[in-house]
Structure formats: C-alpha cells, structure tokens
TILUM-780352 format. One record per residue (C-alpha): residue number from 1; residue in one letter; x negated, y, z. Coordinates in pm, 1 decimal. Layout:
BEGIN
<site><nr>NUM</nr><rest>A</rest><xx>X</xx><yy>Y</yy><zz>Z</zz></site>
...
***
This chain:
BEGIN
<site><nr>1</nr><rest>X</rest><xx>-7124.1</xx><yy>3768.7</yy><zz>2227.4</zz></site>
<site><nr>2</nr><rest>X</rest><xx>-6800.2</xx><yy>3959.0</yy><zz>2180.9</zz></site>
<site><nr>3</nr><rest>X</rest><xx>-6645.9</xx><yy>3905.1</yy><zz>1838.0</zz></site>
<site><nr>4</nr><rest>X</rest><xx>-6367.4</xx><yy>4076.5</yy><zz>1645.2</zz></site>
<site><nr>5</nr><rest>X</rest><xx>-6157.2</xx><yy>3842.0</yy><zz>1433.0</zz></site>
<site><nr>6</nr><rest>X</rest><xx>-5964.1</xx><yy>4013.7</yy><zz>1155.7</zz></site>
<site><nr>7</nr><rest>X</rest><xx>-5683.8</xx><yy>3787.5</yy><zz>1041.6</zz></site>
<site><nr>8</nr><rest>X</rest><xx>-5317.9</xx><yy>3793.8</yy><zz>943.3</zz></site>
<site><nr>9</nr><rest>X</rest><xx>-5086.8</xx><yy>3863.5</yy><zz>1234.3</zz></site>
<site><nr>10</nr><rest>X</rest><xx>-4882.5</xx><yy>3552.8</yy><zz>1155.1</zz></site>
<site><nr>11</nr><rest>X</rest><xx>-5188.3</xx><yy>3331.5</yy><zz>1193.9</zz></site>
<site><nr>12</nr><rest>X</rest><xx>-5284.6</xx><yy>3430.7</yy><zz>1546.7</zz></site>
<site><nr>13</nr><rest>X</rest><xx>-5193.2</xx><yy>3082.8</yy><zz>1669.9</zz></site>
<site><nr>14</nr><rest>X</rest><xx>-5380.6</xx><yy>2908.5</yy><zz>1389.3</zz></site>
<site><nr>15</nr><rest>X</rest><xx>-5751.5</xx><yy>2930.1</yy><zz>1461.1</zz></site>
<site><nr>16</nr><rest>X</rest><xx>-5944.7</xx><yy>2974.4</yy><zz>1133.7</zz></site>
<site><nr>17</nr><rest>X</rest><xx>-6260.8</xx><yy>2852.6</yy><zz>1307.7</zz></site>
<site><nr>18</nr><rest>X</rest><xx>-6153.3</xx><yy>2582.9</yy><zz>1556.8</zz></site>
<site><nr>19</nr><rest>X</rest><xx>-6503.4</xx><yy>2506.7</yy><zz>1689.4</zz></site>
<site><nr>20</nr><rest>X</rest><xx>-6542.9</xx><yy>2869.1</yy><zz>1799.7</zz></site>
<site><nr>21</nr><rest>X</rest><xx>-6307.5</xx><yy>2794.1</yy><zz>2089.3</zz></site>
<site><nr>22</nr><rest>X</rest><xx>-6568.1</xx><yy>2555.6</yy><zz>2229.8</zz></site>
<site><nr>23</nr><rest>X</rest><xx>-6824.9</xx><yy>2833.2</yy><zz>2261.3</zz></site>
<site><nr>24</nr><rest>X</rest><xx>-6847.8</xx><yy>3095.9</yy><zz>2536.6</zz></site>
<site><nr>25</nr><rest>X</rest><xx>-6777.4</xx><yy>3391.5</yy><zz>2310.8</zz></site>
<site><nr>26</nr><rest>X</rest><xx>-6502.1</xx><yy>3646.2</yy><zz>2370.3</zz></site>
<site><nr>27</nr><rest>X</rest><xx>-6283.6</xx><yy>3693.1</yy><zz>2065.5</zz></site>
<site><nr>28</nr><rest>X</rest><xx>-6061.4</xx><yy>3996.8</yy><zz>2007.3</zz></site>
<site><nr>29</nr><rest>X</rest><xx>-5798.8</xx><yy>3964.4</yy><zz>1733.9</zz></site>
<site><nr>30</nr><rest>X</rest><xx>-5672.6</xx><yy>4238.1</yy><zz>1502.6</zz></site>
<site><nr>31</nr><rest>X</rest><xx>-5484.0</xx><yy>4256.7</yy><zz>1177.0</zz></site>
<site><nr>32</nr><rest>X</rest><xx>-5689.3</xx><yy>4221.7</yy><zz>860.7</zz></site>
<site><nr>33</nr><rest>X</rest><xx>-5451.6</xx><yy>4469.5</yy><zz>695.4</zz></site>
<site><nr>34</nr><rest>X</rest><xx>-5609.2</xx><yy>4758.0</yy><zz>890.3</zz></site>
<site><nr>35</nr><rest>X</rest><xx>-5976.5</xx><yy>4655.9</yy><zz>907.4</zz></site>
<site><nr>36</nr><rest>X</rest><xx>-6140.4</xx><yy>4996.7</yy><zz>930.1</zz></site>
<site><nr>37</nr><rest>X</rest><xx>-5925.6</xx><yy>5122.4</yy><zz>1216.6</zz></site>
<site><nr>38</nr><rest>X</rest><xx>-5994.7</xx><yy>4802.3</yy><zz>1411.9</zz></site>
<site><nr>39</nr><rest>X</rest><xx>-6367.6</xx><yy>4809.3</yy><zz>1338.6</zz></site>
<site><nr>40</nr><rest>X</rest><xx>-6410.2</xx><yy>5172.9</yy><zz>1439.6</zz></site>
<site><nr>41</nr><rest>X</rest><xx>-6206.1</xx><yy>5117.3</yy><zz>1752.8</zz></site>
<site><nr>42</nr><rest>X</rest><xx>-6425.0</xx><yy>4831.9</yy><zz>1872.0</zz></site>
<site><nr>43</nr><rest>X</rest><xx>-6746.0</xx><yy>4989.3</yy><zz>1743.1</zz></site>
<site><nr>44</nr><rest>X</rest><xx>-6693.1</xx><yy>5289.9</yy><zz>1967.7</zz></site>
<site><nr>45</nr><rest>X</rest><xx>-6568.0</xx><yy>5091.0</yy><zz>2266.4</zz></site>
<site><nr>46</nr><rest>X</rest><xx>-6784.2</xx><yy>5075.5</yy><zz>2583.8</zz></site>
<site><nr>47</nr><rest>X</rest><xx>-6850.2</xx><yy>4707.4</yy><zz>2521.9</zz></site>
<site><nr>48</nr><rest>X</rest><xx>-6903.6</xx><yy>4698.3</yy><zz>2148.3</zz></site>
<site><nr>49</nr><rest>X</rest><xx>-6839.3</xx><yy>4370.2</yy><zz>1971.3</zz></site>
<site><nr>50</nr><rest>X</rest><xx>-7140.8</xx><yy>4203.2</yy><zz>1816.1</zz></site>
<site><nr>51</nr><rest>X</rest><xx>-6986.7</xx><yy>4095.3</yy><zz>1486.8</zz></site>
<site><nr>52</nr><rest>X</rest><xx>-6669.7</xx><yy>4097.5</yy><zz>1279.0</zz></site>
<site><nr>53</nr><rest>X</rest><xx>-6522.0</xx><yy>3774.2</yy><zz>1146.3</zz></site>
<site><nr>54</nr><rest>X</rest><xx>-6314.3</xx><yy>3815.4</yy><zz>830.7</zz></site>
<site><nr>55</nr><rest>X</rest><xx>-6058.2</xx><yy>3538.1</yy><zz>802.0</zz></site>
<site><nr>56</nr><rest>X</rest><xx>-6019.8</xx><yy>3439.9</yy><zz>439.3</zz></site>
<site><nr>57</nr><rest>X</rest><xx>-5896.0</xx><yy>3086.4</yy><zz>502.0</zz></site>
<site><nr>58</nr><rest>X</rest><xx>-5535.0</xx><yy>3156.2</yy><zz>407.5</zz></site>
<site><nr>59</nr><rest>X</rest><xx>-5566.7</xx><yy>3472.6</yy><zz>198.8</zz></site>
<site><nr>60</nr><rest>X</rest><xx>-5908.7</xx><yy>3527.1</yy><zz>36.0</zz></site>
<site><nr>61</nr><rest>X</rest><xx>-5778.7</xx><yy>3836.9</yy><zz>-141.9</zz></site>
<site><nr>62</nr><rest>X</rest><xx>-5692.2</xx><yy>4000.5</yy><zz>188.7</zz></site>
<site><nr>63</nr><rest>X</rest><xx>-6038.8</xx><yy>3914.9</yy><zz>319.7</zz></site>
<site><nr>64</nr><rest>X</rest><xx>-6197.6</xx><yy>4068.3</yy><zz>10.2</zz></site>
<site><nr>65</nr><rest>X</rest><xx>-5989.5</xx><yy>4386.2</yy><zz>45.1</zz></site>
<site><nr>66</nr><rest>X</rest><xx>-6093.2</xx><yy>4412.1</yy><zz>410.4</zz></site>
<site><nr>67</nr><rest>X</rest><xx>-6458.6</xx><yy>4350.5</yy><zz>325.1</zz></site>
<site><nr>68</nr><rest>X</rest><xx>-6456.7</xx><yy>4623.7</yy><zz>61.3</zz></site>
<site><nr>69</nr><rest>X</rest><xx>-6287.3</xx><yy>4860.5</yy><zz>304.2</zz></site>
<site><nr>70</nr><rest>X</rest><xx>-6559.3</xx><yy>4798.1</yy><zz>562.6</zz></site>
<site><nr>71</nr><rest>X</rest><xx>-6858.0</xx><yy>4794.7</yy><zz>325.8</zz></site>
<site><nr>72</nr><rest>X</rest><xx>-7101.9</xx><yy>5067.7</yy><zz>427.5</zz></site>
<site><nr>73</nr><rest>X</rest><xx>-6857.9</xx><yy>5213.4</yy><zz>681.0</zz></site>
<site><nr>74</nr><rest>X</rest><xx>-6935.3</xx><yy>5030.7</yy><zz>1003.7</zz></site>
<site><nr>75</nr><rest>X</rest><xx>-7253.3</xx><yy>4929.7</yy><zz>1181.2</zz></site>
<site><nr>76</nr><rest>X</rest><xx>-7100.0</xx><yy>4599.6</yy><zz>1286.8</zz></site>
<site><nr>77</nr><rest>X</rest><xx>-7229.3</xx><yy>4296.9</yy><zz>1091.1</zz></site>
<site><nr>78</nr><rest>X</rest><xx>-6964.3</xx><yy>4088.5</yy><zz>917.0</zz></site>
<site><nr>79</nr><rest>X</rest><xx>-6918.2</xx><yy>3718.2</yy><zz>851.3</zz></site>
<site><nr>80</nr><rest>X</rest><xx>-6655.0</xx><yy>3574.1</yy><zz>620.0</zz></site>
<site><nr>81</nr><rest>X</rest><xx>-6466.6</xx><yy>3257.3</yy><zz>709.0</zz></site>
<site><nr>82</nr><rest>X</rest><xx>-6384.4</xx><yy>3087.8</yy><zz>380.3</zz></site>
<site><nr>83</nr><rest>X</rest><xx>-6275.7</xx><yy>2745.9</yy><zz>263.6</zz></site>
<site><nr>84</nr><rest>X</rest><xx>-6510.0</xx><yy>2565.3</yy><zz>24.0</zz></site>
<site><nr>85</nr><rest>X</rest><xx>-6271.2</xx><yy>2616.6</yy><zz>-267.6</zz></site>
<site><nr>86</nr><rest>X</rest><xx>-6283.2</xx><yy>2995.9</yy><zz>-222.5</zz></site>
<site><nr>87</nr><rest>X</rest><xx>-6658.5</xx><yy>3040.6</yy><zz>-176.8</zz></site>
<site><nr>88</nr><rest>X</rest><xx>-6700.2</xx><yy>3125.6</yy><zz>-544.8</zz></site>
<site><nr>89</nr><rest>X</rest><xx>-6517.2</xx><yy>3453.0</yy><zz>-472.3</zz></site>
<site><nr>90</nr><rest>X</rest><xx>-6793.0</xx><yy>3571.6</yy><zz>-238.4</zz></site>
<site><nr>91</nr><rest>X</rest><xx>-7027.1</xx><yy>3826.6</yy><zz>-392.8</zz></site>
<site><nr>92</nr><rest>X</rest><xx>-7268.2</xx><yy>4102.6</yy><zz>-292.6</zz></site>
<site><nr>93</nr><rest>X</rest><xx>-6990.3</xx><yy>4363.6</yy><zz>-307.1</zz></site>
<site><nr>94</nr><rest>X</rest><xx>-6834.4</xx><yy>4203.9</yy><zz>1.7</zz></site>
<site><nr>95</nr><rest>X</rest><xx>-7137.4</xx><yy>4328.0</yy><zz>198.5</zz></site>
<site><nr>96</nr><rest>X</rest><xx>-7112.7</xx><yy>4043.6</yy><zz>450.6</zz></site>
<site><nr>97</nr><rest>X</rest><xx>-7418.1</xx><yy>3907.4</yy><zz>629.8</zz></site>
<site><nr>98</nr><rest>X</rest><xx>-7314.6</xx><yy>3541.3</yy><zz>618.3</zz></site>
<site><nr>99</nr><rest>X</rest><xx>-7020.7</xx><yy>3303.9</yy><zz>590.2</zz></site>
<site><nr>100</nr><rest>X</rest><xx>-6874.1</xx><yy>3008.2</yy><zz>774.4</zz></site>
<site><nr>101</nr><rest>X</rest><xx>-6628.8</xx><yy>2739.5</yy><zz>669.1</zz></site>
<site><nr>102</nr><rest>X</rest><xx>-6344.4</xx><yy>2627.4</yy><zz>898.6</zz></site>
<site><nr>103</nr><rest>X</rest><xx>-6520.6</xx><yy>2293.0</yy><zz>943.9</zz></site>
<site><nr>104</nr><rest>X</rest><xx>-6836.0</xx><yy>2450.9</yy><zz>1089.7</zz></site>
<site><nr>105</nr><rest>X</rest><xx>-6958.4</xx><yy>2280.4</yy><zz>1406.5</zz></site>
<site><nr>106</nr><rest>X</rest><xx>-7021.1</xx><yy>2466.1</yy><zz>1732.4</zz></site>
<site><nr>107</nr><rest>X</rest><xx>-7396.5</xx><yy>2429.7</yy><zz>1674.2</zz></site>
<site><nr>108</nr><rest>X</rest><xx>-7374.6</xx><yy>2585.3</yy><zz>1326.4</zz></site>
<site><nr>109</nr><rest>X</rest><xx>-7157.8</xx><yy>2873.7</yy><zz>1446.0</zz></site>
<site><nr>110</nr><rest>X</rest><xx>-7391.9</xx><yy>2943.2</yy><zz>1735.5</zz></site>
<site><nr>111</nr><rest>X</rest><xx>-7699.4</xx><yy>2933.3</yy><zz>1511.1</zz></site>
<site><nr>112</nr><rest>X</rest><xx>-7551.6</xx><yy>3173.0</yy><zz>1255.5</zz></site>
<site><nr>113</nr><rest>X</rest><xx>-7437.3</xx><yy>3415.2</yy><zz>1524.6</zz></site>
<site><nr>114</nr><rest>X</rest><xx>-7778.7</xx><yy>3400.4</yy><zz>1691.0</zz></site>
<site><nr>115</nr><rest>X</rest><xx>-7958.6</xx><yy>3478.2</yy><zz>1363.8</zz></site>
<site><nr>116</nr><rest>X</rest><xx>-7708.7</xx><yy>3754.3</yy><zz>1290.6</zz></site>
<site><nr>117</nr><rest>X</rest><xx>-7769.1</xx><yy>3913.6</yy><zz>1629.6</zz></site>
<site><nr>118</nr><rest>X</rest><xx>-8145.2</xx><yy>3896.2</yy><zz>1579.4</zz></site>
<site><nr>119</nr><rest>X</rest><xx>-8124.8</xx><yy>4057.5</yy><zz>1235.6</zz></site>
<site><nr>120</nr><rest>X</rest><xx>-7895.9</xx><yy>4331.0</yy><zz>1367.9</zz></site>
<site><nr>121</nr><rest>X</rest><xx>-8137.9</xx><yy>4405.0</yy><zz>1653.5</zz></site>
<site><nr>122</nr><rest>X</rest><xx>-8427.4</xx><yy>4441.6</yy><zz>1408.6</zz></site>
<site><nr>123</nr><rest>X</rest><xx>-8226.3</xx><yy>4680.4</yy><zz>1190.1</zz></site>
<site><nr>124</nr><rest>X</rest><xx>-7986.7</xx><yy>4870.3</yy><zz>1419.7</zz></site>
<site><nr>125</nr><rest>X</rest><xx>-7887.1</xx><yy>5114.1</yy><zz>1146.1</zz></site>
<site><nr>126</nr><rest>X</rest><xx>-7786.8</xx><yy>4842.1</yy><zz>900.9</zz></site>
<site><nr>127</nr><rest>X</rest><xx>-7444.4</xx><yy>4916.9</yy><zz>759.3</zz></site>
<site><nr>128</nr><rest>X</rest><xx>-7425.2</xx><yy>5263.7</yy><zz>911.0</zz></site>
<site><nr>129</nr><rest>X</rest><xx>-7199.1</xx><yy>5501.4</yy><zz>728.0</zz></site>
<site><nr>130</nr><rest>X</rest><xx>-7368.0</xx><yy>5725.4</yy><zz>472.2</zz></site>
<site><nr>131</nr><rest>X</rest><xx>-7260.8</xx><yy>6018.2</yy><zz>261.4</zz></site>
<site><nr>132</nr><rest>X</rest><xx>-7106.2</xx><yy>5963.4</yy><zz>-79.0</zz></site>
<site><nr>133</nr><rest>X</rest><xx>-7179.8</xx><yy>6245.6</yy><zz>-322.7</zz></site>
<site><nr>134</nr><rest>X</rest><xx>-7026.2</xx><yy>6284.2</yy><zz>-666.4</zz></site>
<site><nr>135</nr><rest>X</rest><xx>-6964.5</xx><yy>6595.6</yy><zz>-876.4</zz></site>
<site><nr>136</nr><rest>X</rest><xx>-6965.8</xx><yy>6835.3</yy><zz>-583.4</zz></site>
<site><nr>137</nr><rest>X</rest><xx>-6760.1</xx><yy>6612.3</yy><zz>-356.3</zz></site>
<site><nr>138</nr><rest>X</rest><xx>-6939.8</xx><yy>6495.5</yy><zz>-42.3</zz></site>
<site><nr>139</nr><rest>X</rest><xx>-6779.3</xx><yy>6233.6</yy><zz>179.0</zz></site>
<site><nr>140</nr><rest>X</rest><xx>-6912.6</xx><yy>6172.2</yy><zz>529.1</zz></site>
<site><nr>141</nr><rest>X</rest><xx>-6796.0</xx><yy>5815.1</yy><zz>588.0</zz></site>
<site><nr>142</nr><rest>X</rest><xx>-6895.0</xx><yy>5810.8</yy><zz>954.7</zz></site>
<site><nr>143</nr><rest>X</rest><xx>-6689.7</xx><yy>6114.7</yy><zz>1053.1</zz></site>
<site><nr>144</nr><rest>X</rest><xx>-6412.0</xx><yy>6094.8</yy><zz>791.6</zz></site>
<site><nr>145</nr><rest>X</rest><xx>-6495.5</xx><yy>6437.9</yy><zz>652.6</zz></site>
<site><nr>146</nr><rest>X</rest><xx>-6477.0</xx><yy>6530.5</yy><zz>285.0</zz></site>
<site><nr>147</nr><rest>X</rest><xx>-6591.0</xx><yy>6854.5</yy><zz>123.6</zz></site>
<site><nr>148</nr><rest>X</rest><xx>-6586.0</xx><yy>6989.6</yy><zz>-228.9</zz></site>
<site><nr>149</nr><rest>X</rest><xx>-6870.6</xx><yy>7230.8</yy><zz>-307.1</zz></site>
<site><nr>150</nr><rest>X</rest><xx>-6907.9</xx><yy>7296.9</yy><zz>66.5</zz></site>
<site><nr>151</nr><rest>X</rest><xx>-6539.1</xx><yy>7352.9</yy><zz>137.9</zz></site>
<site><nr>152</nr><rest>X</rest><xx>-6389.2</xx><yy>7109.8</yy><zz>388.3</zz></site>
<site><nr>153</nr><rest>X</rest><xx>-6079.2</xx><yy>6929.7</yy><zz>268.7</zz></site>
<site><nr>154</nr><rest>X</rest><xx>-5790.2</xx><yy>6878.1</yy><zz>510.2</zz></site>
<site><nr>155</nr><rest>X</rest><xx>-5696.1</xx><yy>6522.5</yy><zz>412.5</zz></site>
<site><nr>156</nr><rest>X</rest><xx>-5469.2</xx><yy>6259.6</yy><zz>558.2</zz></site>
<site><nr>157</nr><rest>X</rest><xx>-5617.4</xx><yy>5915.5</yy><zz>619.1</zz></site>
<site><nr>158</nr><rest>X</rest><xx>-5486.5</xx><yy>5769.4</yy><zz>291.0</zz></site>
<site><nr>159</nr><rest>X</rest><xx>-5586.0</xx><yy>6077.1</yy><zz>93.0</zz></site>
<site><nr>160</nr><rest>X</rest><xx>-5937.1</xx><yy>6037.8</yy><zz>233.1</zz></site>
<site><nr>161</nr><rest>X</rest><xx>-5939.4</xx><yy>5667.1</yy><zz>148.4</zz></site>
<site><nr>162</nr><rest>X</rest><xx>-5820.1</xx><yy>5733.4</yy><zz>-207.7</zz></site>
<site><nr>163</nr><rest>X</rest><xx>-6074.7</xx><yy>6009.0</yy><zz>-269.8</zz></site>
<site><nr>164</nr><rest>X</rest><xx>-6349.4</xx><yy>5795.5</yy><zz>-117.3</zz></site>
<site><nr>165</nr><rest>X</rest><xx>-6267.0</xx><yy>5499.3</yy><zz>-340.0</zz></site>
<site><nr>166</nr><rest>X</rest><xx>-6250.9</xx><yy>5710.2</yy><zz>-656.9</zz></site>
<site><nr>167</nr><rest>X</rest><xx>-6575.0</xx><yy>5893.7</yy><zz>-572.9</zz></site>
<site><nr>168</nr><rest>X</rest><xx>-6750.5</xx><yy>5561.1</yy><zz>-524.4</zz></site>
<site><nr>169</nr><rest>X</rest><xx>-6667.3</xx><yy>5475.0</yy><zz>-886.1</zz></site>
<site><nr>170</nr><rest>X</rest><xx>-6715.9</xx><yy>5792.3</yy><zz>-1093.6</zz></site>
<site><nr>171</nr><rest>X</rest><xx>-6614.1</xx><yy>5780.4</yy><zz>-1459.7</zz></site>
<site><nr>172</nr><rest>X</rest><xx>-6420.1</xx><yy>5456.1</yy><zz>-1410.0</zz></site>
<site><nr>173</nr><rest>X</rest><xx>-6047.3</xx><yy>5432.1</yy><zz>-1468.9</zz></site>
<site><nr>174</nr><rest>X</rest><xx>-5820.5</xx><yy>5237.7</yy><zz>-1236.3</zz></site>
<site><nr>175</nr><rest>X</rest><xx>-5460.1</xx><yy>5137.4</yy><zz>-1285.0</zz></site>
<site><nr>176</nr><rest>X</rest><xx>-5208.6</xx><yy>5230.7</yy><zz>-1019.6</zz></site>
<site><nr>177</nr><rest>X</rest><xx>-5181.4</xx><yy>4865.8</yy><zz>-923.5</zz></site>
<site><nr>178</nr><rest>X</rest><xx>-5559.2</xx><yy>4843.4</yy><zz>-872.9</zz></site>
<site><nr>179</nr><rest>X</rest><xx>-5556.5</xx><yy>5153.3</yy><zz>-653.5</zz></site>
<site><nr>180</nr><rest>X</rest><xx>-5267.6</xx><yy>5017.4</yy><zz>-448.7</zz></site>
<site><nr>181</nr><rest>X</rest><xx>-5459.5</xx><yy>4694.8</yy><zz>-390.4</zz></site>
<site><nr>182</nr><rest>X</rest><xx>-5793.6</xx><yy>4857.0</yy><zz>-308.3</zz></site>
<site><nr>183</nr><rest>X</rest><xx>-5672.8</xx><yy>5153.2</yy><zz>-100.0</zz></site>
<site><nr>184</nr><rest>X</rest><xx>-5341.8</xx><yy>5041.4</yy><zz>49.5</zz></site>
<site><nr>185</nr><rest>X</rest><xx>-5416.2</xx><yy>4668.1</yy><zz>59.5</zz></site>
<site><nr>186</nr><rest>X</rest><xx>-5255.2</xx><yy>4371.6</yy><zz>-107.5</zz></site>
<site><nr>187</nr><rest>X</rest><xx>-4988.2</xx><yy>4346.6</yy><zz>162.9</zz></site>
<site><nr>188</nr><rest>X</rest><xx>-4850.3</xx><yy>4694.0</yy><zz>88.9</zz></site>
<site><nr>189</nr><rest>X</rest><xx>-4494.6</xx><yy>4675.8</yy><zz>-41.8</zz></site>
<site><nr>190</nr><rest>X</rest><xx>-4462.0</xx><yy>5029.2</yy><zz>-177.0</zz></site>
<site><nr>191</nr><rest>X</rest><xx>-4449.9</xx><yy>5106.2</yy><zz>-547.1</zz></site>
<site><nr>192</nr><rest>X</rest><xx>-4693.7</xx><yy>5271.7</yy><zz>-784.6</zz></site>
<site><nr>193</nr><rest>X</rest><xx>-4526.3</xx><yy>5607.8</yy><zz>-722.2</zz></site>
<site><nr>194</nr><rest>X</rest><xx>-4715.3</xx><yy>5614.6</yy><zz>-391.7</zz></site>
<site><nr>195</nr><rest>X</rest><xx>-5039.2</xx><yy>5654.6</yy><zz>-588.6</zz></site>
<site><nr>196</nr><rest>X</rest><xx>-4893.5</xx><yy>5935.5</yy><zz>-799.3</zz></site>
<site><nr>197</nr><rest>X</rest><xx>-4780.3</xx><yy>6123.7</yy><zz>-488.5</zz></site>
<site><nr>198</nr><rest>X</rest><xx>-5121.3</xx><yy>6097.0</yy><zz>-321.8</zz></site>
<site><nr>199</nr><rest>X</rest><xx>-5303.9</xx><yy>6196.7</yy><zz>-639.0</zz></site>
<site><nr>200</nr><rest>X</rest><xx>-5081.5</xx><yy>6504.5</yy><zz>-671.2</zz></site>
<site><nr>201</nr><rest>X</rest><xx>-5156.5</xx><yy>6601.9</yy><zz>-310.0</zz></site>
<site><nr>202</nr><rest>X</rest><xx>-5528.8</xx><yy>6541.8</yy><zz>-355.4</zz></site>
<site><nr>203</nr><rest>X</rest><xx>-5537.5</xx><yy>6760.9</yy><zz>-665.3</zz></site>
<site><nr>204</nr><rest>X</rest><xx>-5359.8</xx><yy>7039.0</yy><zz>-478.0</zz></site>
<site><nr>205</nr><rest>X</rest><xx>-5618.9</xx><yy>7024.9</yy><zz>-201.3</zz></site>
<site><nr>206</nr><rest>X</rest><xx>-5908.3</xx><yy>7013.4</yy><zz>-448.8</zz></site>
<site><nr>207</nr><rest>X</rest><xx>-5777.8</xx><yy>7340.4</yy><zz>-590.9</zz></site>
<site><nr>208</nr><rest>X</rest><xx>-5996.5</xx><yy>7467.2</yy><zz>-875.4</zz></site>
<site><nr>209</nr><rest>X</rest><xx>-6162.9</xx><yy>7127.5</yy><zz>-884.0</zz></site>
<site><nr>210</nr><rest>X</rest><xx>-5842.5</xx><yy>6932.7</yy><zz>-939.6</zz></site>
<site><nr>211</nr><rest>X</rest><xx>-5984.4</xx><yy>6826.5</yy><zz>-1276.7</zz></site>
<site><nr>212</nr><rest>X</rest><xx>-6205.6</xx><yy>6579.8</yy><zz>-1086.7</zz></site>
<site><nr>213</nr><rest>X</rest><xx>-5911.2</xx><yy>6339.6</yy><zz>-1077.9</zz></site>
<site><nr>214</nr><rest>X</rest><xx>-5801.2</xx><yy>6282.7</yy><zz>-1433.7</zz></site>
<site><nr>215</nr><rest>X</rest><xx>-5500.3</xx><yy>6098.9</yy><zz>-1571.6</zz></site>
<site><nr>216</nr><rest>X</rest><xx>-5547.4</xx><yy>5844.6</yy><zz>-1847.1</zz></site>
<site><nr>217</nr><rest>X</rest><xx>-5205.7</xx><yy>5818.1</yy><zz>-2003.6</zz></site>
<site><nr>218</nr><rest>X</rest><xx>-5064.8</xx><yy>5469.3</yy><zz>-1993.1</zz></site>
<site><nr>219</nr><rest>X</rest><xx>-5351.3</xx><yy>5342.0</yy><zz>-1776.8</zz></site>
<site><nr>220</nr><rest>X</rest><xx>-5407.5</xx><yy>5524.0</yy><zz>-1449.0</zz></site>
<site><nr>221</nr><rest>X</rest><xx>-5657.4</xx><yy>5758.5</yy><zz>-1286.5</zz></site>
<site><nr>222</nr><rest>X</rest><xx>-6030.4</xx><yy>5825.3</yy><zz>-1297.5</zz></site>
<site><nr>223</nr><rest>X</rest><xx>-6277.2</xx><yy>6041.4</yy><zz>-1110.3</zz></site>
<site><nr>224</nr><rest>X</rest><xx>-6527.3</xx><yy>6290.2</yy><zz>-1259.0</zz></site>
<site><nr>225</nr><rest>X</rest><xx>-6467.9</xx><yy>6187.6</yy><zz>-1618.4</zz></site>
<site><nr>226</nr><rest>X</rest><xx>-6599.0</xx><yy>6428.6</yy><zz>-1878.9</zz></site>
<site><nr>227</nr><rest>X</rest><xx>-6743.0</xx><yy>6760.1</yy><zz>-1759.2</zz></site>
<site><nr>228</nr><rest>X</rest><xx>-6937.4</xx><yy>6774.1</yy><zz>-1435.1</zz></site>
<site><nr>229</nr><rest>X</rest><xx>-6869.4</xx><yy>7023.1</yy><zz>-1156.3</zz></site>
***
C-alpha cells in the first residue's frame, strides 16, 4: 500500500512509526502544515495513496488542525499517530478511521492498514467532499467552488478556507486567534490583522450579502448571526 505521511518538515529524519520501515509499504512525506494540498495532490495522482498518516507524536495540535482541515474533504482514509499521553485529545471531530502509537509492532500496523483498506473498499465514497449550505451560501468542497444565492464567488484559497470554516459553524463567534489557528494553522506567524484583511475582502465579494459575516466587537467574527438570507 502507498501511504502519505503528513508530518513536520523538521522531523523527516525522525520516523514517528519506526516499525513501518520494516513493512513493504511505500511512504510519501509531506508537510502537515499544508494537509489539504498534499491530500488532493496524491488523491488525484495516477497511483493514489491508500491512506494518510497524521503525525501527532511531536505536535498533537498540528495533527488536530490537519485532521480538521481534511475532515469531509478527501476520500482518503486517515490514521493518527499519537503518543499514549495525547490520546485523550482524539475525538470524533478529527474524522480519522483509526490511530496508532509509535510503539506499534509491524503486525499491528499491518492489521490496521488491512482493515482500513477493506473498509474503504466496501465504502468507496466514504469521506468524499460534500456541499456545505448555509444562509444562501453553497460551498462545493470537492471543486473549491463557493456561491451565494447562485452567484459564483471568485475567492482566493484562504478566502475560500475562511468562508468554508465560518459556514460550517453558523451563528458561532470565533476570535481572531481561533480563526488563525483553524484556517491558517498553528504554525502561521502572521498577526490577527490577517483575519481582518480576509474578512474585509470576503465581505466585498459577498456584496449585498456581506452581512453574513458579522463583527462582534471585542470578540471576533461570526457567520449568519441574526437575520437569515
């Protein structure tokens, strides 16, 4: 099986799952900071990988951010690699099929991958991207297309990601720091002004529906709070 390991670039020489090297699987490595780009790239490749491994052994928060970014947006099944002490952080929102610890034996890794492959074969559409609809905004996750009341929005990648995240959580309010973590990732070094700039651009592109993104003074931003469009 071909596998995609999403990890921190600095840890490429530190195998998060040592026993995996004893098995005849091909492992491609990509940065966990850009999980969706890597997943889509390998998902559409001629020889598609069979599963994504999310390395949370050194940075569980980065693994969680990557898992949330991938949830519902790729057909590739995911497994988290977590240390025992961090397993309590795993929850349904991660949308991972299984997990492994760094101490897993070759036999355990092989068994989990075999069961994962079998489950994926029985349900080939599991995890396929679906449309998110909220207050007139429709987001086609598979094709990265967003519309508002039928009008296509010309969005940059980060504008799309921000709108997608907000539309997934209508009526909720997020601080700028939360949006930076969820949309840009915990490794992003820019300031909160980045969020303000992208919100301003999104509102301009939403036009008459700019009210969909509301400002809560002293807190942050929310989507579709109050009246419905």
